[in-house]
VOLO-356926 format. One line per 4 residues: their letters; for each residue z, y, x of N, C-alpha, C. Coordinates in pm, whole numbers. Atoms other than C-alpha are relative to their C-alpha. Layout:
A> Z,Y,X,Z,Y,X,Z,Y,X ~ ...;
// end
This chain:
MSRG> -75,-127,-4,-14807,-6273,-1220,-98,117,-6 ~ 89,-115,11,-14965,-5940,-1321,0,80,129 ~ 9,-80,-121,-15081,-5697,-1053,116,97,12 ~ -111,-93,-4,-14810,-5447,-1152,129,-67,43;
RHSV> -122,71,-39,-14529,-5704,-1127,-7,-46,144 ~ 16,43,-139,-14670,-5838,-803,25,116,95 ~ -17,-119,-84,-14674,-5483,-662,147,37,12 ~ -143,-32,-3,-14314,-5417,-760,75,-101,85;
FGAL> -66,105,-77,-14205,-5751,-616,-26,19,150 ~ 33,-20,-141,-14389,-5680,-289,73,119,59 ~ -71,-118,-49,-14236,-5334,-257,148,-29,20 ~ -142,36,-13,-13886,-5474,-317,23,-89,122;
VVVI> -12,88,-116,-13943,-5743,-54,2,81,129 ~ 6,-83,-120,-14037,-5481,205,130,79,18 ~ -123,-79,-7,-13734,-5262,122,119,-87,39 ~ -112,90,-30,-13491,-5556,127,-8,-50,144;
ATIL> 17,47,-138,-13637,-5687,454,41,107,100 ~ -37,-110,-89,-13592,-5344,615,152,16,7 ~ -146,-13,4,-13228,-5324,503,66,-115,76 ~ -57,117,-67,-13155,-5679,627,-17,8,152;
LTAA> 23,-14,-143,-13313,-5611,966,93,104,61 ~ -91,-104,-49,-13110,-5291,1004,143,-53,8 ~ -134,57,1,-12789,-5473,906,17,-102,113 ~ -7,99,-106,-12869,-5755,1149,14,67,137;
FVVA> -10,-73,-126,-12916,-5504,1432,142,54,20 ~ -136,-55,-9,-12579,-5341,1354,100,-110,36 ~ -93,111,-26,-12395,-5676,1348,-16,-51,143 ~ 26,50,-135,-12565,-5794,1668,54,96,105;
AILA> -48,-99,-97,-12477,-5468,1845,152,-1,10 ~ -146,3,0,-12112,-5493,1740,52,-124,73 ~ -44,126,-59,-12079,-5858,1851,-42,-17,145 ~ 52,17,-135,-12269,-5815,2177,103,45,104;
GPQV> -89,-38,-109,-12093,-5786,2510,-38,134,61 ~ 25,-131,-62,-12076,-5472,2729,-137,9,67 ~ 130,-5,-68,-12389,-5568,2926,-113,20,-100 ~ 103,-15,104,-12598,-5605,2611,4,140,-58;
QAFL> -10,-134,57,-12464,-5279,2473,-53,105,97 ~ 54,-92,-100,-12545,-5101,2800,-153,-4,-1 ~ 146,14,7,-12896,-5241,2778,-56,72,-123 ~ 45,-67,123,-12927,-5115,2419,2,152,16;
VRAV> -6,-145,-23,-12817,-4766,2525,-119,46,83 ~ 117,-36,-82,-13084,-4762,2796,-128,-9,-82 ~ 119,14,85,-13340,-4885,2544,-14,119,-95 ~ 2,-117,89,-13240,-4604,2309,-50,123,76;
LVTL> 41,-114,-80,-13284,-4351,2587,-150,-1,23 ~ 144,13,-21,-13634,-4482,2666,-75,29,-130 ~ 63,-23,131,-13721,-4486,2294,2,148,-36 ~ -13,-142,28,-13594,-4131,2257,-102,81,79;
VIFL> 96,-71,-84,-13809,-4011,2548,-143,-20,-52 ~ 133,28,52,-14119,-4184,2409,-25,77,-129 ~ 13,-71,127,-14056,-4038,2064,-22,149,23 ~ 14,-142,-27,-14014,-3689,2206,-136,33,63;
IILF> 132,-22,-60,-14332,-3722,2415,-108,4,-108 ~ 97,2,110,-14532,-3819,2106,11,126,-84 ~ -23,-119,83,-14375,-3536,1909,-51,127,67 ~ 43,-119,-71,-14438,-3273,2177,-151,4,14;
LRYF> 145,3,-11,-14796,-3384,2235,-65,36,-133 ~ 54,-28,134,-14861,-3376,1862,11,148,-33 ~ -22,-139,38,-14709,-3031,1812,-79,96,87 ~ 61,-100,-88,-14839,-2851,2119,-152,-12,4;
TLLW> 146,12,12,-15191,-2995,2088,-49,75,-122 ~ 39,-71,122,-15211,-2869,1731,18,151,17 ~ -23,-143,-20,-15057,-2533,1827,-105,62,89 ~ 98,-53,-94,-15297,-2487,2118,-136,16,-65;
FAYL> 131,-8,64,-15611,-2567,1922,1,96,-119 ~ -10,-98,108,-15485,-2365,1625,-10,142,56 ~ 9,-131,-62,-15439,-2067,1856,-144,30,45 ~ 139,-20,-41,-15789,-2117,2000,-88,33,-120;
GHAE> 77,-30,120,-15931,-2126,1649,28,140,-53 ~ -38,-135,44,-15738,-1812,1557,-63,106,89 ~ 58,-97,-94,-15854,-1630,1871,-150,8,-16 ~ 145,1,14,-16215,-1738,1828,-42,76,-125;
RNVL> 39,-64,127,-16225,-1620,1466,25,151,3 ~ -36,-141,3,-16055,-1287,1529,-58,82,114 ~ 60,-72,-114,-16213,-1199,1866,-152,-4,-7 ~ 145,14,2,-16564,-1338,1839,-60,16,-138;
GVKK> 51,-7,137,-16597,-1352,1462,-108,-104,-24 ~ 112,88,30,-16886,-1534,1294,-119,86,-41 ~ 119,-73,44,-17242,-1435,1218,8,25,-150 ~ -8,-37,141,-17287,-1265,883,-138,-4,-65;
YHEM> 124,-8,77,-17550,-1289,611,-41,147,-14 ~ 48,-136,26,-17767,-980,584,3,29,-150 ~ -8,-11,145,-17788,-1044,211,89,-113,-51 ~ -94,100,49,-17509,-1222,29,-67,-90,-104;
PSVS> 58,91,100,-17640,-1535,-152,92,-13,-121 ~ -80,15,122,-17525,-1596,-508,88,-124,8 ~ -101,107,-6,-17220,-1817,-558,45,-35,-141 ~ -61,47,125,-17089,-2028,-846,144,-38,30;
VLVP> -141,33,-15,-16710,-2048,-880,37,-97,-111 ~ -33,104,96,-16593,-2369,-1049,151,-9,-17 ~ -143,3,30,-16254,-2380,-1224,29,-113,-99 ~ -39,107,92,-16154,-2720,-1367,140,25,-54;
AYNE> -130,-31,60,-15863,-2693,-1608,38,-106,-103 ~ -55,90,102,-15645,-2935,-1804,139,51,-36 ~ -129,-52,50,-15362,-2785,-2011,57,107,93 ~ -43,-112,-85,-15344,-2469,-1798,-3,131,-78;
GELM> 7,-119,83,-15325,-2226,-2088,88,114,48 ~ -93,-106,-44,-15025,-2038,-1945,-56,82,115 ~ 49,-67,-121,-15213,-1951,-1623,-149,31,-5 ~ 145,-14,7,-15573,-1942,-1746,-45,146,12;
DRAI> 40,-141,-3,-15594,-1566,-1804,17,60,140 ~ -23,-54,-134,-15444,-1487,-1465,-106,-47,98 ~ 101,54,-91,-15686,-1717,-1282,-134,67,-20 ~ 132,-61,27,-15993,-1574,-1455,2,148,35;
ASLM> -10,-142,-33,-15872,-1215,-1416,-15,23,150 ~ 13,-15,-145,-15844,-1266,-1040,-145,-16,43 ~ 141,22,-36,-16206,-1385,-1034,-87,119,-39 ~ 77,-118,39,-16324,-1068,-1207,5,110,106;
DLDY> -25,-107,-97,-16197,-864,-912,-41,-37,142 ~ 41,41,-133,-16358,-1049,-621,-100,98,60 ~ 90,-92,-71,-16536,-838,-361,-128,-74,38 ~ 124,72,-23,-16883,-991,-396,-105,54,-96;
PEYE> 100,-69,82,-17214,-857,-527,-39,-72,-129 ~ 43,71,121,-17312,-1133,-772,46,-145,7 ~ -46,139,5,-17160,-1462,-878,26,-38,-145 ~ -34,49,133,-17095,-1679,-1181,130,-80,6;
VVII> -123,77,12,-16771,-1839,-1298,-21,-106,-106 ~ 16,112,94,-16791,-2182,-1460,137,-65,-20 ~ -131,59,34,-16470,-2293,-1635,-25,-131,-72 ~ 20,133,60,-16454,-2663,-1717,129,-44,-65;
DDGS> -117,49,74,-16206,-2757,-1988,-8,-152,-8 ~ 2,146,-10,-16119,-3121,-1924,80,-64,-115 ~ -65,60,117,-16015,-3212,-2278,143,44,-20 ~ -137,-50,13,-15705,-2991,-2286,51,-12,-142;
TDDT> -62,7,132,-15461,-3029,-2574,76,127,-35 ~ -65,-128,29,-15318,-2675,-2548,-109,104,-26 ~ 96,-107,31,-15496,-2337,-2577,-87,37,120 ~ 83,-29,-117,-15680,-2361,-2244,-141,39,-39;
LARA> 139,-26,39,-16025,-2375,-2407,-13,134,-71 ~ 7,-127,74,-15953,-2084,-2642,16,119,93 ~ -19,-110,-94,-15825,-1863,-2361,-122,17,91 ~ 119,-9,-85,-16125,-1947,-2142,-119,56,-78;
AAWE> 113,-45,81,-16374,-1891,-2426,3,150,-25 ~ -12,-144,23,-16238,-1539,-2476,-63,81,113 ~ 58,-69,-114,-16377,-1450,-2131,-150,-25,13 ~ 139,39,-18,-16722,-1602,-2180,-95,117,-20;
GRHG> 98,-107,7,-17016,-1370,-2122,-13,74,131 ~ 25,-78,-121,-17122,-1104,-1873,106,108,15 ~ -99,-103,-34,-16862,-884,-1701,-50,69,127 ~ 59,-67,-116,-17054,-648,-1473,-85,-97,80;
PVEV> 79,92,-81,-17186,-858,-1183,38,-147,-20 ~ -53,135,15,-16997,-1165,-1306,-41,-58,-135 ~ 31,71,123,-17124,-1415,-1560,99,-115,-16 ~ -99,104,26,-16858,-1640,-1716,-58,-100,-99;
KVVT> 51,108,83,-16960,-1975,-1861,112,-101,-21 ~ -104,98,31,-16731,-2228,-2033,-64,-132,-40 ~ 47,135,31,-16797,-2602,-2041,121,-81,-44 ~ -110,86,43,-16580,-2849,-2233,-47,-145,-5;
KRNG> 33,142,-4,-16570,-3227,-2205,124,-81,-34 ~ -114,89,22,-16354,-3525,-2286,79,-15,130 ~ -83,12,-119,-16062,-3574,-2050,-44,-117,87 ~ 46,102,-93,-16179,-3762,-1743,53,19,140;
GKAA> -54,-25,-133,-15985,-3619,-1450,-73,113,71 ~ 50,-117,-71,-16044,-3340,-1203,-136,-24,64 ~ 127,27,-67,-16327,-3508,-1011,-115,3,-99 ~ 106,0,101,-16530,-3567,-1327,-24,140,-53;
ALNA> 16,-138,46,-16463,-3209,-1440,-80,83,102 ~ 74,-73,-103,-16587,-3071,-1107,-147,-41,2 ~ 140,44,6,-16903,-3283,-1130,-72,64,-118 ~ 59,-68,116,-16964,-3139,-1477,-26,146,32;
GIAA> 20,-139,-39,-16919,-2791,-1332,-117,17,96 ~ 113,-5,-93,-17164,-2863,-1050,-131,-8,-76 ~ 122,16,79,-17422,-2977,-1305,-31,124,-83 ~ 20,-117,86,-17368,-2667,-1521,-25,128,78;
SKHP> 16,-122,-80,-17380,-2416,-1232,-143,10,53 ~ 140,-23,-37,-17697,-2267,-1086,-21,53,141 ~ 19,-67,-128,-17632,-2109,-745,9,-98,118 ~ 8,92,-116,-17684,-2260,-394,133,-23,70;
FLLC> -132,20,-60,-17318,-2222,-293,105,-3,-111 ~ -100,19,105,-17015,-2330,-492,140,8,60 ~ -140,-5,-40,-16649,-2240,-456,82,-67,-110 ~ -85,72,95,-16403,-2479,-621,144,48,16;
MDAD> -139,-44,-2,-16054,-2363,-714,76,-67,-113 ~ -85,54,107,-15761,-2481,-927,34,109,-100 ~ -31,-98,105,-15677,-2315,-1255,141,56,13 ~ -136,-54,-18,-15315,-2270,-1145,7,91,123;
SYLE> 6,-85,-120,-15429,-2059,-846,-71,130,-32 ~ 84,-120,9,-15574,-1715,-794,-43,40,141 ~ 62,-28,-129,-15797,-1586,-514,21,145,41 ~ 1,-138,-52,-15770,-1281,-291,-142,54,0;
RKTL> 130,-66,24,-16056,-1029,-316,-105,-37,104 ~ 97,24,-107,-16220,-1111,19,-36,-148,19 ~ 17,143,-19,-16226,-1488,-30,-147,-40,10 ~ 141,38,-2,-16595,-1524,-113,-73,59,120;
VRAI> 67,-67,-112,-16709,-1272,150,29,-72,131 ~ -37,63,-127,-16517,-1444,429,-46,-145,8 ~ 40,140,-3,-16601,-1801,329,-151,-16,17 ~ 146,16,-3,-16976,-1748,284,-57,24,139;
EHFV> 51,-32,-133,-17015,-1615,640,-30,-125,83 ~ 14,120,-82,-16980,-1965,786,-129,-76,-30 ~ 119,76,38,-17287,-2094,601,-128,54,63 ~ 114,-41,-82,-17516,-1895,829,-42,-117,88;
DPSV> 27,121,-76,-17488,-2212,1037,-47,-108,-98 ~ 52,96,97,-17713,-2462,852,66,-137,6 ~ -67,130,-10,-17504,-2757,972,134,-3,-71 ~ -129,-8,70,-17193,-2635,787,-21,-37,-147;
GAVA> 11,44,139,-17154,-2819,458,113,49,-88 ~ -116,-42,80,-16811,-2694,353,91,88,83 ~ -99,-87,-62,-16547,-2433,429,133,-20,-72 ~ -135,16,55,-16178,-2508,378,71,133,2;
GNVK> -71,-126,8,-15975,-2212,261,148,-16,34 ~ -141,-10,-38,-15615,-2109,319,85,5,-127 ~ -84,7,120,-15366,-2215,49,140,49,34 ~ -134,-54,-20,-15042,-2020,22,83,-20,-127;
VENR> -91,18,113,-14738,-2073,-199,36,136,-58 ~ -24,-127,68,-14697,-1798,-455,147,18,-40 ~ -138,-10,52,-14355,-1871,-609,98,-38,110 ~ -90,22,-113,-14089,-1834,-340,144,40,-32;
GKMI> -133,-44,40,-13775,-1762,-537,109,-103,21 ~ -99,106,-19,-13604,-2096,-465,-13,-59,140 ~ 1,63,-132,-13511,-2282,-148,-114,-101,12 ~ 101,104,-5,-13748,-2568,-235,-141,58,14;
TRLQ> 134,-59,-10,-14048,-2338,-274,-18,78,131 ~ 10,-67,-131,-13967,-2138,40,-26,-102,110 ~ 28,107,-96,-13961,-2463,234,-145,-46,-11 ~ 141,35,17,-14299,-2549,85,-91,108,55;
ALEY> 79,-109,-56,-14429,-2205,182,-12,-15,150 ~ 5,23,-145,-14334,-2278,543,-81,-124,32 ~ 76,123,-23,-14477,-2629,518,-150,24,-9 ~ 143,-29,14,-14814,-2497,398,-52,71,125;
IEGL> 42,-77,-117,-14827,-2258,694,4,-84,126 ~ -20,74,-124,-14690,-2486,966,-53,-142,-6 ~ 35,142,7,-14756,-2837,840,-140,-28,-49 ~ 133,24,55,-15089,-2797,658,-106,91,62;
NMPR> 100,-93,-51,-15268,-2482,776,-13,-3,152 ~ 11,8,-145,-15182,-2523,1144,-95,-114,42 ~ 98,104,-33,-15360,-2863,1167,-141,35,-45 ~ 134,-35,50,-15647,-2731,955,-64,106,88;
RAQG> 52,-101,-91,-15685,-2430,1184,-45,-65,131 ~ 37,71,-123,-15687,-2663,1488,-127,-81,-20 ~ 120,77,29,-15944,-2890,1326,-121,90,-18 ~ 110,-94,20,-16154,-2588,1231,-62,46,131;
FVAA> 52,-41,-131,-16187,-2498,1599,-109,-93,49 ~ 103,97,-40,-16392,-2816,1651,-84,-43,-120 ~ 81,26,120,-16551,-2808,1302,20,-142,-52 ~ -30,136,45,-16377,-3131,1200,118,1,-96;
VNIV> -106,-5,101,-16151,-3033,907,-12,-125,-86 ~ 9,127,71,-16060,-3355,728,35,8,-149 ~ -22,-19,144,-15952,-3213,389,-33,144,-37 ~ 24,-132,60,-16103,-2920,200,93,9,-121;
PGPV> -102,1,106,-15808,-2824,-26,-56,36,-136 ~ 46,-24,135,-15852,-2826,-400,10,144,-48 ~ -11,-138,50,-15725,-2469,-463,-105,95,53 ~ 103,-91,-52,-15995,-2311,-243,-86,-71,104;
GMFR> 96,60,-92,-16299,-2472,-86,-140,36,-44 ~ 137,-36,33,-16661,-2361,-67,-96,-104,58 ~ 93,105,-37,-16956,-2600,-49,-145,48,-8 ~ 144,-18,11,-17327,-2593,16,-51,-101,-103;
REAL> 46,90,105,-17498,-2737,-293,-82,-115,57 ~ 82,103,-63,-17744,-2926,-75,87,-114,53 ~ -90,102,-55,-17455,-3107,95,64,-81,-112 ~ -61,71,112,-17285,-3192,-235,-97,-96,-65;
EEVG> 100,86,63,-17605,-3329,-382,-36,-118,89 ~ 34,109,-92,-17678,-3533,-69,102,-113,-6 ~ -104,104,-1,-17343,-3715,-84,37,-48,-139 ~ -24,48,136,-17340,-3749,-462,120,60,-70;
GYET> -110,-68,67,-17061,-3508,-551,132,-73,12 ~ -134,59,-1,-16704,-3607,-629,-2,-142,-58 ~ -18,134,56,-16596,-3966,-696,136,-7,-66 ~ -118,0,88,-16332,-4062,-949,96,-116,28;
DTFA> -80,120,-23,-16175,-4368,-786,114,19,99 ~ -117,-26,-83,-15904,-4198,-576,84,109,-67 ~ -87,-106,49,-15608,-3967,-642,-3,122,92 ~ 18,-116,-89,-15723,-3729,-368,-151,24,15;
EDAD> 146,-18,0,-16078,-3638,-461,-45,99,106 ~ 39,-97,-102,-16075,-3347,-214,-10,-69,137 ~ 6,73,-127,-15995,-3575,84,-118,-96,2 ~ 110,97,7,-16246,-3835,-33,-135,69,19;
LTLK> 127,-72,-15,-16528,-3580,-67,-18,51,142 ~ 11,-53,-136,-16451,-3423,271,-38,-110,98 ~ 34,111,-88,-16457,-3760,449,-144,-47,-24 ~ 137,41,31,-16780,-3845,270,-101,97,59;
MISA> 91,-100,-56,-16941,-3519,384,-9,-10,152 ~ 5,5,-145,-16839,-3550,748,-62,-131,48 ~ 66,125,-38,-16953,-3914,756,-151,10,-16 ~ 144,-23,17,-17294,-3787,637,-55,99,103;
GWRV> 47,-87,-108,-17309,-3549,937,19,148,-23 ~ -22,-142,26,-17206,-3218,778,126,47,71 ~ -116,-60,-64,-16967,-2988,965,89,67,-105 ~ -95,-62,93,-16652,-2869,785,92,90,82;
VYED> -75,-99,-77,-16480,-2552,909,111,60,-85 ~ -117,-61,66,-16174,-2344,821,-13,151,3 ~ -1,-147,7,-16146,-1982,708,135,46,-52 ~ -136,-37,39,-15796,-1837,707,6,120,-94;
AAIA> -1,-116,89,-15899,-1524,514,-55,-33,-139 ~ 38,45,134,-16033,-1726,219,126,-57,-64 ~ -138,32,40,-15695,-1729,47,12,-25,-150 ~ -39,29,138,-15576,-1893,-272,151,-9,-6;
WSEA> -143,8,24,-15222,-1840,-398,24,-102,-110 ~ -19,111,91,-15095,-2152,-570,147,-17,-34 ~ -137,21,44,-14784,-2244,-766,49,-135,50 ~ -57,122,-55,-14567,-2501,-587,106,-56,-95;
PERW> -105,60,84,-14330,-2747,-760,136,65,25 ~ -132,-61,-11,-13988,-2596,-830,112,-99,-25 ~ -100,105,17,-13812,-2924,-904,-30,-112,99 ~ 20,106,-99,-13757,-3205,-655,-79,-116,-58;
IDLV> 72,112,61,-13887,-3465,-901,-150,29,-7 ~ 142,-37,3,-14214,-3272,-938,-60,-6,139 ~ 48,8,-138,-14245,-3246,-560,-22,-145,41 ~ 15,142,-30,-14189,-3621,-527,-130,-53,-62;
QQRY> 120,48,70,-14461,-3689,-784,-127,51,68 ~ 118,-58,-65,-14705,-3452,-613,-30,-68,133 ~ 24,55,-132,-14657,-3591,-261,-27,-150,-5 ~ 31,141,23,-14657,-3948,-386,-149,-16,-29;
RWTR> 143,9,35,-14999,-3887,-538,-88,38,118 ~ 79,-40,-117,-15129,-3704,-229,-11,-115,100 ~ -1,105,-101,-15024,-3987,1,-85,-118,-43 ~ 80,113,45,-15172,-4262,-210,-148,35,-8;
GILQ> 140,-42,6,-15491,-4063,-263,-65,3,137 ~ 55,-4,-136,-15539,-4006,111,-22,-141,53 ~ 16,139,-45,-15482,-4376,183,-118,-67,-71 ~ 115,54,73,-15734,-4465,-89,-132,50,61;
ALRK> 121,-57,-60,-15991,-4228,64,-27,-62,138 ~ 17,60,-133,-15930,-4369,414,-47,-145,-11 ~ 44,138,17,-15971,-4723,287,-151,-3,-30 ~ 143,-5,33,-16310,-4628,141,-87,37,120;
RKSL> 79,-52,-114,-16422,-4450,461,52,-56,132 ~ -63,55,-121,-16255,-4683,713,-97,-15,116 ~ 97,11,-109,-16580,-4710,910,8,120,95 ~ -15,-118,-84,-16510,-4356,1038,102,-24,111;
LLKP> -105,26,-98,-16201,-4488,1218,-49,-86,116 ~ 51,93,-101,-16416,-4730,1417,-114,60,81 ~ 113,-63,-68,-16671,-4477,1546,45,125,77 ~ -43,-117,-78,-16525,-4252,1821,-116,83,52;
FPDF> 117,-73,-48,-16877,-4151,1926,-112,-15,-104 ~ 21,-111,-95,-17099,-3954,1909,86,124,-25 ~ -79,-120,31,-16861,-3705,1739,148,-31,21 ~ -137,36,-34,-16529,-3757,1919,102,87,-73;
PLWV> -97,-81,75,-16347,-3455,1762,14,-43,-146 ~ -5,47,138,-16440,-3583,1417,81,-129,-10 ~ -75,126,-1,-16303,-3927,1502,150,28,17 ~ -141,-34,-22,-15978,-3775,1633,60,58,-128;
STVQ> -48,-62,123,-15944,-3568,1314,24,-106,-107 ~ -16,106,99,-15992,-3878,1097,118,-89,33 ~ -114,81,-44,-15746,-4082,1303,130,75,-28 ~ -119,-81,25,-15497,-3796,1274,39,-5,-148;
LGFE> -27,6,143,-15532,-3804,895,72,-130,-35 ~ -64,128,25,-15445,-4173,892,138,-8,64 ~ -128,2,-71,-15165,-4128,1147,106,78,-78 ~ -96,-84,72,-15001,-3847,948,39,-61,-134;
ALVW> -29,57,132,-15026,-4036,618,70,-134,9 ~ -45,138,-3,-14945,-4390,731,105,-28,107 ~ -84,38,-114,-14778,-4407,1074,118,94,19 ~ -103,-95,-36,-14584,-4086,1131,122,-3,-92;
PVLN> -121,6,84,-14356,-4103,821,91,-117,34 ~ -80,118,-35,-14244,-4457,911,66,19,136 ~ -53,-24,-134,-14199,-4360,1277,115,100,-4 ~ -102,-104,8,-13997,-4050,1188,129,-53,-64;
ISAH> -118,57,67,-13765,-4233,946,69,-102,90 ~ -57,103,-88,-13717,-4524,1187,77,63,115 ~ -66,-67,-112,-13630,-4287,1472,134,60,-44 ~ -126,-59,49,-13369,-4101,1265,104,-108,-28;
LFFA> -92,108,32,-13215,-4426,1140,52,-67,127 ~ -35,66,-126,-13218,-4583,1487,101,82,79 ~ -88,-86,-79,-13057,-4285,1659,135,20,-69 ~ -127,-14,72,-12795,-4249,1386,89,-122,23;
IVAL> -77,123,-25,-12689,-4611,1431,57,-1,141 ~ -44,-3,-140,-12672,-4571,1808,114,98,19 ~ -106,-100,-14,-12463,-4255,1777,133,-52,-54 ~ -122,52,60,-12214,-4435,1553,59,-116,80;
LFGA> -48,122,-65,-12194,-4760,1750,38,20,146 ~ -16,-7,-145,-12216,-4650,2112,47,136,50 ~ -52,-129,-43,-12076,-4299,2115,-102,89,67 ~ 106,-82,-59,-12410,-4139,2198,-26,125,-84;
GELI> 17,-115,89,-12350,-3853,1955,-45,125,71 ~ 38,-120,-74,-12383,-3586,2224,-149,-1,33 ~ 143,12,-31,-12726,-3716,2327,-85,27,-124 ~ 75,-21,124,-12844,-3723,1965,7,147,-42;
AYWM> -13,-142,34,-12709,-3370,1912,-98,85,82 ~ 98,-71,-83,-12917,-3246,2207,-142,-21,-53 ~ 132,32,54,-13218,-3421,2059,-29,83,-126 ~ 18,-77,123,-13167,-3251,1720,-18,149,29;
ILLT> 12,-142,-38,-13120,-2909,1882,-139,27,58 ~ 132,-17,-60,-13439,-2956,2083,-110,2,-105 ~ 101,5,105,-13643,-3051,1777,7,123,-90 ~ -15,-121,81,-13500,-2760,1579,-60,121,71;
FLDL> 59,-108,-78,-13597,-2523,1859,-152,-8,-4 ~ 144,19,8,-13946,-2672,1856,-55,50,-133 ~ 44,-45,131,-13976,-2610,1482,9,152,-14 ~ -11,-146,4,-13853,-2252,1521,-115,67,72;
VAAL> 113,-56,-76,-14119,-2182,1786,-129,-17,-79 ~ 123,26,77,-14393,-2346,1577,-6,90,-124 ~ -3,-86,118,-14281,-2153,1267,-32,144,36 ~ 23,-138,-42,-14276,-1822,1454,-147,23,34;
VTVS> 140,-15,-41,-14624,-1876,1603,-93,-5,-122 ~ 92,16,113,-14791,-1996,1284,19,110,-105 ~ -24,-109,94,-14624,-1737,1059,-62,130,53 ~ 60,-120,-59,-14737,-1465,1302,-152,-3,-10;
MEEE> 145,10,8,-15095,-1595,1309,-50,30,-141 ~ 42,-23,138,-15109,-1578,929,52,133,-54 ~ -54,-129,41,-14934,-1239,920,87,-15,-125 ~ -89,29,111,-14679,-1390,684,138,61,25;
SLSL> -134,-56,-9,-14320,-1288,620,84,-79,100 ~ -86,64,-100,-14089,-1359,915,127,-59,-63 ~ -117,56,68,-13817,-1439,659,-13,-150,-21 ~ 19,144,15,-13972,-1787,640,44,-76,125;
VPMA> -30,68,-126,-13892,-1864,1005,137,-69,-2 ~ -131,69,3,-13517,-1939,948,-1,-129,-80 ~ 9,126,75,-13625,-2212,705,-20,-119,94 ~ 22,107,-98,-13717,-2409,1019,130,-69,39;
LIYR> -129,59,-37,-13344,-2472,1073,30,-126,-81 ~ -21,119,83,-13344,-2725,788,-132,-69,-34 ~ 134,49,34,-13717,-2793,775,-18,-147,37 ~ 28,135,-48,-13732,-3112,985,102,-102,-50;
FVFI> -103,100,24,-13400,-3284,924,40,-13,-146 ~ -27,12,144,-13388,-3224,549,-131,-16,-76 ~ 120,-4,84,-13722,-3133,395,-104,-102,44 ~ 104,91,-47,-13969,-3323,615,46,-145,-6;
LFLD> -51,138,7,-13745,-3630,633,-3,-49,-145 ~ 7,35,142,-13720,-3628,253,-143,-36,-40 ~ 141,28,33,-14100,-3608,221,-49,-127,66 ~ 43,122,-68,-14147,-3886,476,52,-124,-70;
VVKT> -49,112,80,-13928,-4114,267,-91,-22,-121 ~ 92,10,114,-14148,-4037,-35,-133,-61,44 ~ 128,50,-48,-14464,-4099,170,8,-149,35 ~ -14,141,-39,-14330,-4430,300,0,-90,-123;
FATV> 2,80,121,-14259,-4563,-48,-137,2,-66 ~ 135,-8,55,-14599,-4437,-164,-95,-92,77 ~ 84,86,-83,-14760,-4622,129,22,-147,-35 ~ -30,139,35,-14581,-4947,43,-65,-35,-133;
EELF> 55,28,132,-14688,-4921,-320,-153,-1,2 ~ 146,1,-10,-15047,-4839,-224,-49,-128,67 ~ 38,126,-66,-15060,-5142,8,-1,-116,-98 ~ -6,106,100,-14963,-5356,-290,-74,37,-128;
RLDM> 85,-44,112,-15195,-5162,-527,79,14,-131 ~ -77,-26,121,-14920,-5064,-772,-68,106,-84 ~ 65,-96,89,-15063,-4886,-1075,80,130,-4 ~ -64,-130,11,-14991,-4515,-1108,-87,91,-85;
GWGK> 74,-97,79,-15092,-4216,-1320,3,136,67 ~ 10,-133,-59,-15178,-3855,-1247,130,79,-13 ~ -115,-88,23,-14873,-3692,-1401,-50,143,-20 ~ 36,-140,24,-14869,-3322,-1488,116,89,40;
LERV> -102,-92,-46,-14676,-3049,-1310,32,102,-108 ~ -43,-100,97,-14473,-2828,-1542,-17,139,59 ~ 28,-134,-48,-14596,-2472,-1502,110,98,-39 ~ -103,-101,29,-14359,-2178,-1479,-59,140,-11;
AASQ> 66,-130,8,-14613,-1893,-1457,87,110,58 ~ -102,-85,-63,-14385,-1719,-1209,-39,145,8 ~ 41,-138,-24,-14592,-1409,-1161,-35,75,-127 ~ 40,-69,123,-14664,-1333,-1522,110,89,-53;
// end
């Protein structure tokens, strides 16, 4: 049997087994006597309490450390360079012709004394190369260079950009994003500390005209940036995001640059850097605005790839999970990455399914309603705090009313299927998000 067929068969076995176990539980609960049903109700109550404890610990730990990181950055600040070192900005691009001019134009307006822009055309079949070539040359303090290569994926394109660039610090961004003016100034400050190998920036959703993109805007703030801010407080950020991340060239060269054998090259590189002893921090004022998927199918494809890529990176760097010392915060951050990608989606789906069955069979609907209200209140508080820390629009906070029980549950289902398929090594491709160029 081929690997692809074996993977599909294995995934179907897992899905069918889950359905059969759920059906068996329902039948057993219906046929059981009053004593057994009373026992099941008590078991549900204990399970509910345990689930809520895990959830509250997870949320409030992240919120507390995120607040500490926010306070430290805004009250104490960081040391600054007396003279700004030169920076190379790398922009890998594959069929991004619609957004190429906007991305490059944003780089011409950065508040920084001297830097170069290296655009890497990864074998595009549209007009990406032609649009990039029109910008090549010197533009005041900015030198624009264009490199073209056969299509080999984002990691290979970034490695080509690293080889073609010349400055000691490199900022990597996506061609579908654009940077705010202070991004370079704020990110470079952290490299005064010679132990810092990378700075993770702050990714925000640009297109917010639809419900799906507004939910993603809240998710980026609450679900992605809040953990990254908390991790930044202990210099243990586990993913430098693709749309905006700055690196020390020395660190990149030491670890050998990007690798092409995962679907999350940013997570893989970050884990490789921290395993080599480099510190990775977060800078909330290094901002990239990125276009989020506007169709559910595109969102599914994106999160499917993210989940499988993170699991691939963790498999490669699994030794990090076995070394809680000497860097305990780093170990916790790595374990959290695995927990969020592998354990939490299954736990969340199982809890919702379990409590729904109990509510239907044993008349515990009132208890489940209280549970849902409590979690919704928790999300509203988290949304309000994180949106305030990022000085974002408060209009995103009401999205928390459907954030957990619709959006996050939907994504956890996608992540769970991606996890099953990754465990069975089902083949997959990159896919390509359809661009809408919302701001043009």
